[in-house]
TIMI-339701 format. One record per residue (C-alpha): x, y, z; residue number from 1; residue in one letter. Coordinates in steps of 0.1 Angstrom, whole numbers, plus 5000, padded with zeros to 4 digits. Example, Ala and Ser with C-alpha at 12.3 -4.5 7.8 and 13.67 -1.06 7.14 Angstrom:
# TIMI-339701
ATOM east north   up num residu
ATOM 5123  4955 5078   1      A
ATOM 5137  4989 5071   2      S
//
This chain:
# TIMI-339701
ATOM east north   up num residu
ATOM 1873  7693 9070   1      M
ATOM 1877  7696 9031   2      T
ATOM 1868  7734 9025   3      G
ATOM 1891  7747 9047   4      R
ATOM 1923  7724 9032   5      R
ATOM 1915  7746 9001   6      D
ATOM 1924  7781 9014   7      R
ATOM 1962  7778 9011   8      H
ATOM 1960  7761 8979   9      T
ATOM 1958  7793 8958  10      A
ATOM 1954  7789 8920  11      L
ATOM 1954  7753 8926  12      R
ATOM 1943  7729 8897  13      T
ATOM 1946  7691 8912  14      A
ATOM 1914  7675 8921  15      A
ATOM 1902  7672 8957  16      A
ATOM 1881  7648 8977  17      R
ATOM 1844  7655 8969  18      P
ATOM 1819  7658 8997  19      A
ATOM 1794  7631 9006  20      G
ATOM 1765  7652 9015  21      R
ATOM 1730  7643 8990  22      R
ATOM 1702  7657 8984  23      R
ATOM 1670  7648 8962  24      T
ATOM 1677  7652 8924  25      L
ATOM 1649  7667 8900  26      R
ATOM 1656  7681 8863  27      T
ATOM 1642  7713 8856  28      A
ATOM 1620  7715 8821  29      G
ATOM 1636  7729 8788  30      A
ATOM 1625  7763 8772  31      L
ATOM 1628  7780 8744  32      A
ATOM 1663  7793 8734  33      A
ATOM 1683  7766 8759  34      A
ATOM 1689  7726 8761  35      V
ATOM 1683  7716 8796  36      S
ATOM 1703  7688 8814  37      L
ATOM 1698  7671 8845  38      S
ATOM 1725  7659 8869  39      A
ATOM 1724  7622 8854  40      G
ATOM 1697  7620 8826  41      C
ATOM 1712  7635 8799  42      G
ATOM 1697  7661 8771  43      V
ATOM 1661  7670 8777  44      V
ATOM 1645  7680 8740  45      P
ATOM 1639  7714 8733  46      G
ATOM 1651  7745 8709  47      T
ATOM 1684  7760 8711  48      T
ATOM 1700  7792 8700  49      G
ATOM 1711  7775 8669  50      G
ATOM 1739  7757 8659  51      S
ATOM 1773  7755 8636  52      G
ATOM 1804  7778 8643  53      N
ATOM 1781  7808 8650  54      D
ATOM 1769  7792 8681  55      T
ATOM 1785  7799 8711  56      V
ATOM 1777  7770 8738  57      T
ATOM 1775  7777 8774  58      V
ATOM 1760  7759 8811  59      M
ATOM 1742  7776 8839  60      T
ATOM 1737  7752 8867  61      W
ATOM 1719  7758 8901  62      A
ATOM 1699  7735 8930  63      P
ATOM 1663  7727 8922  64      D
ATOM 1639  7710 8943  65      S
ATOM 1656  7701 8976  66      T
ATOM 1653  7702 9008  67      P
ATOM 1678  7730 9013  68      A
ATOM 1684  7762 8994  69      T
ATOM 1674  7764 8957  70      N
ATOM 1680  7784 8931  71      K
ATOM 1657  7780 8901  72      P
ATOM 1657  7815 8892  73      G
ATOM 1695  7816 8880  74      M
ATOM 1690  7789 8849  75      P
ATOM 1659  7806 8841  76      A
ATOM 1676  7839 8837  77      M
ATOM 1701  7822 8820  78      A
ATOM 1676  7812 8794  79      R
ATOM 1657  7843 8793  80      A
ATOM 1694  7860 8788  81      Y
ATOM 1698  7837 8753  82      A
ATOM 1661  7845 8738  83      R
ATOM 1671  7882 8744  84      W
ATOM 1708  7883 8728  85      V
ATOM 1696  7856 8702  86      N
ATOM 1665  7876 8690  87      D
ATOM 1687  7908 8686  88      A
ATOM 1711  7886 8664  89      G
ATOM 1736  7873 8688  90      G
ATOM 1767  7890 8704  91      I
ATOM 1794  7901 8679  92      A
ATOM 1775  7876 8652  93      G
ATOM 1774  7845 8676  94      H
ATOM 1744  7830 8688  95      K
ATOM 1740  7816 8724  96      L
ATOM 1730  7784 8733  97      K
ATOM 1727  7779 8771  98      V
ATOM 1725  7743 8788  99      L
ATOM 1712  7740 8823 100      T
ATOM 1721  7713 8847 101      C
ATOM 1704  7709 8885 102      N
ATOM 1735  7700 8906 103      D
ATOM 1709  7691 8935 104      S
ATOM 1729  7703 8966 105      N
ATOM 1747  7671 8960 106      D
ATOM 1783  7663 8954 107      S
ATOM 1778  7639 8926 108      V
ATOM 1756  7655 8909 109      A
ATOM 1778  7691 8912 110      A
ATOM 1805  7665 8897 111      A
ATOM 1781  7653 8873 112      K
ATOM 1769  7687 8859 113      C
ATOM 1806  7695 8857 114      A
ATOM 1810  7665 8835 115      R
ATOM 1785  7669 8810 116      L
ATOM 1799  7705 8808 117      A
ATOM 1831  7692 8794 118      V
ATOM 1812  7662 8776 119      K
ATOM 1794  7691 8760 120      E
ATOM 1825  7711 8750 121      D
ATOM 1813  7743 8770 122      V
ATOM 1829  7777 8762 123      A
ATOM 1821  7783 8798 124      A
ATOM 1801  7781 8827 125      V
ATOM 1783  7809 8835 126      V
ATOM 1760  7825 8867 127      G
ATOM 1759  7795 8888 128      S
ATOM 1755  7784 8925 129      Y
ATOM 1767  7755 8941 130      S
ATOM 1785  7743 8975 131      Q
ATOM 1802  7718 8960 132      Y
ATOM 1832  7735 8947 133      S
ATOM 1856  7706 8952 134      D
ATOM 1835  7683 8932 135      S
ATOM 1829  7707 8903 136      F
ATOM 1863  7725 8899 137      F
ATOM 1885  7694 8887 138      P
ATOM 1865  7683 8859 139      P
ATOM 1864  7719 8845 140      L
ATOM 1897  7724 8851 141      E
ATOM 1908  7690 8833 142      S
ATOM 1893  7709 8802 143      A
ATOM 1900  7741 8806 144      G
ATOM 1869  7756 8811 145      I
ATOM 1862  7790 8828 146      P
ATOM 1837  7794 8858 147      Y
ATOM 1823  7832 8854 148      I
ATOM 1805  7845 8880 149      G
ATOM 1798  7817 8909 150      G
ATOM 1777  7827 8936 151      Y
ATOM 1808  7829 8959 152      G
ATOM 1793  7804 8983 153      L
ATOM 1836  7787 8990 154      T
ATOM 1869  7798 8994 155      T
ATOM 1878  7780 8965 156      A
ATOM 1859  7799 8940 157      E
ATOM 1883  7827 8949 158      F
ATOM 1912  7808 8947 159      T
ATOM 1911  7788 8916 160      R
ATOM 1930  7796 8883 161      A
ATOM 1900  7791 8860 162      L
ATOM 1873  7811 8886 163      S
ATOM 1862  7847 8878 164      Y
ATOM 1841  7860 8900 165      P
ATOM 1817  7889 8898 166      V
ATOM 1812  7891 8937 167      N
ATOM 1829  7892 8968 168      G
ATOM 1810  7862 8977 169      G
ATOM 1804  7852 9016 170      Q
ATOM 1836  7868 9025 171      P
ATOM 1827  7900 9016 172      A
ATOM 1792  7898 9030 173      L
ATOM 1802  7887 9061 174      L
ATOM 1832  7908 9068 175      V
ATOM 1812  7936 9060 176      G
ATOM 1783  7931 9081 177      L
ATOM 1805  7922 9112 178      G
ATOM 1820  7955 9108 179      R
ATOM 1788  7973 9106 180      E
ATOM 1775  7952 9137 181      L
ATOM 1808  7959 9158 182      A
ATOM 1794  7995 9163 183      K
ATOM 1767  7985 9188 184      D
ATOM 1761  7952 9190 185      C
ATOM 1765  7933 9224 186      G
ATOM 1769  7894 9221 187      P
ATOM 1767  7881 9183 188      V
ATOM 1748  7847 9175 189      A
ATOM 1757  7834 9143 190      L
ATOM 1734  7804 9134 191      V
ATOM 1747  7787 9103 192      R
ATOM 1745  7756 9082 193      P
ATOM 1764  7723 9093 194      D
ATOM 1778  7720 9063 195      S
ATOM 1809  7726 9041 196      I
ATOM 1802  7759 9028 197      A
ATOM 1788  7769 9064 198      G
ATOM 1820  7759 9082 199      D
ATOM 1836  7786 9065 200      E
ATOM 1812  7816 9079 201      L
ATOM 1823  7820 9113 202      P
ATOM 1859  7832 9105 203      G
ATOM 1845  7855 9082 204      L
ATOM 1825  7872 9104 205      L
ATOM 1844  7872 9131 206      D
ATOM 1872  7890 9108 207      T
ATOM 1848  7920 9106 208      G
ATOM 1837  7918 9142 209      L
ATOM 1876  7922 9148 210      K
ATOM 1883  7946 9124 211      A
ATOM 1853  7969 9144 212      G
ATOM 1871  7958 9176 213      G
ATOM 1840  7936 9189 214      H
ATOM 1848  7899 9204 215      R
ATOM 1844  7872 9181 216      A
ATOM 1808  7856 9175 217      A
ATOM 1787  7827 9191 218      H
ATOM 1790  7800 9163 219      D
ATOM 1759  7775 9159 220      Q
ATOM 1759  7755 9134 221      P
ATOM 1723  7737 9125 222      A
ATOM 1709  7714 9100 223      A
ATOM 1707  7730 9069 224      E
ATOM 1669  7713 9056 225      D
ATOM 1651  7711 9092 226      A
ATOM 1618  7720 9091 227      T
ATOM 1619  7736 9127 228      E
ATOM 1648  7758 9146 229      Y
ATOM 1632  7758 9178 230      A
ATOM 1661  7746 9200 231      G
ATOM 1690  7767 9179 232      E
ATOM 1664  7799 9183 233      A
ATOM 1664  7793 9223 234      A
ATOM 1700  7790 9222 235      R
ATOM 1705  7821 9204 236      A
ATOM 1684  7842 9220 237      L
ATOM 1697  7831 9254 238      A
ATOM 1734  7843 9243 239      L
ATOM 1725  7873 9225 240      A
ATOM 1707  7886 9259 241      T
ATOM 1734  7874 9282 242      S
ATOM 1747  7910 9290 243      R
ATOM 1724  7931 9303 244      P
ATOM 1719  7966 9294 245      G
ATOM 1736  7957 9258 246      K
ATOM 1712  7945 9226 247      K
ATOM 1728  7918 9215 248      G
ATOM 1726  7902 9177 249      C
ATOM 1711  7875 9164 250      V
ATOM 1723  7867 9122 251      I
ATOM 1703  7833 9107 252      P
ATOM 1727  7824 9080 253      A
ATOM 1706  7792 9067 254      L
ATOM 1694  7800 9031 255      G
ATOM 1658  7789 9028 256      E
ATOM 1656  7776 9060 257      R
ATOM 1663  7813 9073 258      T
ATOM 1627  7822 9074 259      S
ATOM 1620  7788 9092 260      I
ATOM 1644  7799 9116 261      F
ATOM 1629  7834 9120 262      M
ATOM 1598  7815 9130 263      D
ATOM 1610  7796 9156 264      S
ATOM 1629  7825 9166 265      F
ATOM 1596  7848 9172 266      R
ATOM 1581  7821 9194 267      R
ATOM 1610  7817 9210 268      A
ATOM 1612  7857 9217 269      G
ATOM 1579  7862 9237 270      A
ATOM 1585  7883 9270 271      G
ATOM 1623  7887 9263 272      H
ATOM 1642  7919 9255 273      P
ATOM 1643  7928 9221 274      A
ATOM 1671  7915 9201 275      V
ATOM 1687  7932 9166 276      R
ATOM 1686  7908 9137 277      T
ATOM 1708  7911 9109 278      A
ATOM 1716  7894 9074 279      A
ATOM 1734  7888 9044 280      V
ATOM 1714  7888 9011 281      L
ATOM 1706  7856 8997 282      G
ATOM 1693  7846 9031 283      N
ATOM 1670  7876 9036 284      V
ATOM 1653  7892 9011 285      D
ATOM 1621  7913 8999 286      Q
ATOM 1598  7882 8997 287      T
ATOM 1614  7866 9031 288      V
ATOM 1608  7899 9049 289      I
ATOM 1570  7901 9039 290      D
ATOM 1566  7866 9045 291      A
ATOM 1577  7872 9081 292      S
ATOM 1555  7902 9089 293      G
ATOM 1568  7933 9071 294      G
ATOM 1573  7962 9095 295      R
ATOM 1558  7939 9124 296      A
ATOM 1582  7917 9118 297      G
ATOM 1614  7904 9132 298      P
ATOM 1635  7917 9108 299      Y
ATOM 1621  7954 9112 300      E
ATOM 1655  7975 9119 301      G
ATOM 1678  7946 9106 302      A
ATOM 1713  7960 9087 303      S
ATOM 1714  7934 9055 304      V
ATOM 1746  7932 9037 305      T
ATOM 1745  7928 8996 306      G
ATOM 1766  7925 8970 307      W
ATOM 1750  7953 8949 308      Y
ATOM 1724  7980 8948 309      P
ATOM 1688  7975 8961 310      V
ATOM 1665  7959 8939 311      A
ATOM 1645  7995 8929 312      D
ATOM 1677  8012 8918 313      D
ATOM 1673  8021 8882 314      P
ATOM 1706  8006 8870 315      R
ATOM 1686  7970 8874 316      W
ATOM 1662  7986 8847 317      N
ATOM 1681  7966 8819 318      A
ATOM 1677  7936 8834 319      M
ATOM 1644  7938 8844 320      K
ATOM 1630  7946 8808 321      K
ATOM 1648  7914 8798 322      V
ATOM 1627  7898 8826 323      I
ATOM 1597  7912 8812 324      D
ATOM 1599  7904 8779 325      E
ATOM 1615  7872 8776 326      Q
ATOM 1610  7853 8811 327      A
ATOM 1572  7851 8800 328      F
ATOM 1558  7857 8835 329      G
ATOM 1580  7830 8849 330      D
ATOM 1581  7834 8887 331      N
ATOM 1611  7816 8893 332      R
ATOM 1630  7846 8878 333      V
ATOM 1627  7875 8908 334      D
ATOM 1645  7904 8899 335      P
ATOM 1653  7909 8935 336      A
ATOM 1669  7877 8942 337      D
ATOM 1706  7878 8944 338      A
ATOM 1713  7847 8921 339      G
ATOM 1692  7863 8895 340      V
ATOM 1711  7895 8898 341      Q
ATOM 1747  7872 8897 342      T
ATOM 1737  7856 8869 343      T
ATOM 1730  7887 8848 344      W
ATOM 1762  7898 8857 345      I
ATOM 1777  7865 8851 346      A
ATOM 1762  7871 8815 347      Y
ATOM 1773  7907 8814 348      T
ATOM 1808  7895 8814 349      V
ATOM 1805  7868 8792 350      L
ATOM 1790  7896 8767 351      R
ATOM 1820  7915 8772 352      A
ATOM 1843  7887 8763 353      V
ATOM 1828  7878 8732 354      L
ATOM 1829  7910 8717 355      E
ATOM 1863  7911 8725 356      K
ATOM 1869  7877 8708 357      I
ATOM 1846  7895 8679 358      G
ATOM 1842  7869 8644 359      S
ATOM 1867  7847 8657 360      G
ATOM 1866  7814 8668 361      P
ATOM 1849  7812 8705 362      V
ATOM 1861  7781 8731 363      N
ATOM 1871  7774 8767 364      A
ATOM 1905  7787 8754 365      G
ATOM 1896  7817 8736 366      T
ATOM 1873  7830 8763 367      V
ATOM 1900  7821 8789 368      R
ATOM 1924  7841 8772 369      R
ATOM 1904  7871 8769 370      A
ATOM 1894  7870 8806 371      L
ATOM 1932  7865 8808 372      D
ATOM 1942  7899 8790 373      S
ATOM 1937  7924 8813 374      G
ATOM 1896  7930 8800 375      L
ATOM 1880  7954 8824 376      A
ATOM 1839  7948 8822 377      V
ATOM 1816  7979 8830 378      D
ATOM 1787  7962 8844 379      T
ATOM 1767  7997 8840 380      G
ATOM 1774  8005 8879 381      G
ATOM 1762  7972 8899 382      L
ATOM 1797  7962 8902 383      T
ATOM 1830  7983 8904 384      P
ATOM 1849  7975 8869 385      R
ATOM 1857  7940 8870 386      L
ATOM 1889  7922 8861 387      R
ATOM 1908  7891 8872 388      W
ATOM 1949  7896 8879 389      P
ATOM 1962  7861 8882 390      L
ATOM 1971  7872 8914 391      S
ATOM 1952  7898 8928 392      G
ATOM 1955  7923 8961 393      P
ATOM 1939  7895 8985 394      F
ATOM 1963  7869 8975 395      A
ATOM 1980  7870 9005 396      P
ATOM 1944  7862 9027 397      A
ATOM 1940  7833 9005 398      G
ATOM 1912  7851 8982 399      F
ATOM 1936  7853 8948 400      A
ATOM 1907  7854 8924 401      R
ATOM 1887  7880 8941 402      L
ATOM 1878  7908 8922 403      A
ATOM 1852  7927 8943 404      N
ATOM 1856  7935 8976 405      A
ATOM 1825  7965 8977 406      E
ATOM 1794  7956 8994 407      V
ATOM 1760  7975 9003 408      T
ATOM 1751  7983 9035 409      L
ATOM 1712  7978 9035 410      Q
ATOM 1683  7980 9063 411      T
ATOM 1647  7971 9070 412      V
ATOM 1628  8002 9070 413      R
ATOM 1589  8003 9073 414      A
ATOM 1587  7968 9064 415      G
ATOM 1609  7974 9032 416      R
ATOM 1645  7965 9023 417      L
ATOM 1661  8002 9015 418      V
ATOM 1698  8018 9013 419      A
ATOM 1713  8023 9047 420      A
ATOM 1741  8040 9034 421      T
ATOM 1747  8056 8995 422      K
ATOM 1770  8040 8972 423      G
ATOM 1792  8007 8979 424      F
ATOM 1814  7998 9011 425      V
ATOM 1848  7990 9002 426      D
ATOM 1858  7963 9030 427      V
ATOM 1895  7956 9014 428      T
ATOM 1913  7963 9044 429      G
ATOM 1896  7938 9069 430      P
ATOM 1898  7912 9041 431      L
ATOM 1930  7915 9036 432      R
ATOM 1934  7907 9074 433      E
ATOM 1911  7877 9071 434      T
ATOM 1926  7847 9086 435      D
ATOM 1922  7818 9066 436      T
ATOM 1938  7787 9089 437      D
//
């Protein structure tokens, strides 16, 4: 399996074989202060943040209009951020030009996005989402382009030398969730995508369960673009109720298809004992909870792990103000979406880098050197202070670039996603024990 071969190749820069999964492709439209790129069609006309030596060009990519998980809010948030900083005169005298690309949940399209980034000579790829790290990292690495604030879908984002993650990705979320559920769950069933990124999830969840003294979860791969999950829901329910007297837990981790699974699960659960559900942020948010019935739905009482504070935390006020002023009612830019939040934090890192460089030249090399110089980035309490040593404390576990091992524990109470504990929970201990073989 391609994803797992990466795990002991910390900081490697050699090209790996791309995966062959394909999805449909559609280009997002260009908005002000940005140029929009599709994975195969080149530049779409639009206004930019300026031209010349005072302009810093970066790229943000994510899948859009595919049958699987889509994150159109991430490029839209990047464009809103560019309008905001450019209206204020730029950052350290530099205007910001944001290029966007649709990775289409496709390995070939992801590679094309990366090659476009190289062609356009971007200073960095910032705040992006793609599960095809084996396809996009080699072109970026060949050009020395840093990857700031990926979504954390694959292990490669925590091993590649030019990756600068802002959260603990799926490793931190699943380890944290497993440790939380180990306290009082019976059998645990994980329903996850039958994909490269999905293949990495069971081992991570099991690390957290083991840390809490629990046995491994039942692993149920499922199609990531299915239109119903009746069979998977019935199997998960049977597994979760296989030990009488001990309430089992079902964890759907199917991206946007999680809500479809829960519809099937609700129907399969008629007449059966109650089963606790749990999830990681990105598969479940307030919109999904509302659509599934709110306080009367299957998520009531569910445990959810996230990377950041809950959406109504005042630490998000600055981001919300930018969205209100610059997204122009664009409903793709949801401040409660973990992708939008990740893009905001990634651009906060970029701002700190540009302020450190000052009036000097900005390119992939100077951005990389600023990040590698020991720069510590304050994100206003949305994460711990971020810095990226060449080989951090998680290198022995196969996560050499992981810089943030803190998660938030949340729960669904009266139909609302709220904080279950105060502050962040550090999962450094179990993450260090993760078996990445």
